[in-house]
N, C-alpha and C positions, 0 to 999 in steps of 0.2 A: 077544766075548760080554760083555754086562753082567750084573752080579749084583744081587740084591734085598736090600737092607738088612734085617736081621731084624726091626727095629721096624716098618719099612714092610710087611713080610710079615704081621706080627701084626695091624697095623691093617687090611690088606686082608682077612684071614681074619675079623676081627671084623665088618667091613662085610658080607662075603658071608653070614655067619651072620644078621645083622640083616635083610638082604633076604630070605633064605629064611623067617625067621619072619614078616615082613610078608606075603609071598606066601601062606604058610600060613593066616594070620589072614584075609586077604582072601578066599581061596577057601572057608574055613569059614563065612564070613558069607554065602555064596551068590553073591558077585560073580565075574565072569568076567574072566579075563586074556587078552589077545590078544597073541600072540608076532608082533611085526612086524619082527623082526631081519632076516629075509631080504629085507625090502623096503627096508632102509636103503641098500643100494647104489644103488638106483633113485633114491631121494630124494636121495642125494648127488650124483647126476648131473643134478639138476634136473628130473627127469621126475615125473609124477604117477602113483603106483602105483595099480593097480586093486585094490580090496579087495572081493572077492565074498562074498556071504553074511554080511555084517557087519550087525548091527542098528544102528539109529540110536543114537548115543551120548547118554547123559544127562549133563549138565553140572551 
């Protein structure tokens, strides 16, 4: 079993906190986030995932 260096653990915790703050700010501004994590395995296999009920993206 490998172990996680304390400085690396601290860095990852800081990154997780920043991501959480960014998500909160994004949602407070009225923007929507779409969790596509469950589709990643399909994408990794080279297949095109179906994304029902998703509005057109604004770029």
